[in-house]
C-alpha positions as CSV (number, residue, x, y, z in Angstrom):
1,M,-0.1,0.4,-0.3
2,R,2.5,1.8,0.8
3,K,4.6,1.9,-2.5
4,G,1.2,3.3,-4.4
5,R,1.8,6.6,-2.3
6,Y,5.0,6.9,-3.0
7,S,4.8,7.0,-7.0
8,F,1.9,9.4,-6.8
9,W,4.4,11.4,-5.1
10,N,6.9,11.0,-7.1
11,A,4.4,12.1,-9.7
12,E,3.0,14.9,-8.3
13,M,7.3,15.7,-7.4
14,K,7.7,15.6,-11.0
15,I,4.9,18.0,-12.6
16,I,5.9,20.6,-9.8
17,G,9.6,20.1,-10.9
18,L,8.8,20.4,-14.0
19,V,6.6,24.0,-13.8
20,L,9.7,25.3,-11.8
21,L,12.0,24.6,-15.1
22,I,9.4,25.9,-16.8
23,L,9.1,29.1,-15.0
24,G,13.0,29.7,-14.8
25,I,13.0,29.2,-18.1
26,S,10.4,32.0,-19.3
27,I,11.4,33.7,-16.9
28,I,15.2,34.1,-18.2
29,G,14.2,34.1,-21.7
30,I,11.8,37.4,-20.8
31,L,14.9,39.1,-20.0
32,V,17.7,38.3,-22.7
33,L,14.8,37.4,-25.7
34,P,13.3,40.7,-27.1
35,Y,9.1,40.9,-27.6
36,R,9.0,39.3,-31.2
37,L,11.2,36.6,-30.6
38,W,8.6,35.6,-28.2
39,L,5.7,36.0,-30.0
40,V,7.3,33.8,-32.9
41,I,8.2,31.2,-30.2
42,I,4.3,31.4,-28.8
43,G,3.7,31.2,-32.0
44,V,5.3,27.6,-33.2
45,I,4.3,25.9,-29.6
46,L,0.7,26.7,-30.5
47,I,1.0,25.3,-33.9
48,Y,2.6,22.6,-32.6
49,L,0.1,21.6,-29.6
50,G,-2.4,22.2,-32.3
51,Y,-1.5,19.5,-34.5
52,K,-0.7,17.1,-31.4
53,L,-4.5,17.6,-31.1
54,F,-5.9,16.7,-34.1
55,C,-3.2,14.3,-35.4
């Protein structure tokens, strides 16, 4: 029974770690990259996610 609880905790910690990683990269990117490049990056990500959603 304890093993199931540990794997849930481990999965939750992976999600929190991923969110912190994305947040840190975006903060550094906001300070370094220009505004127009951010628009291009977000556009590419949205196109990719839309493609993955419908295909």
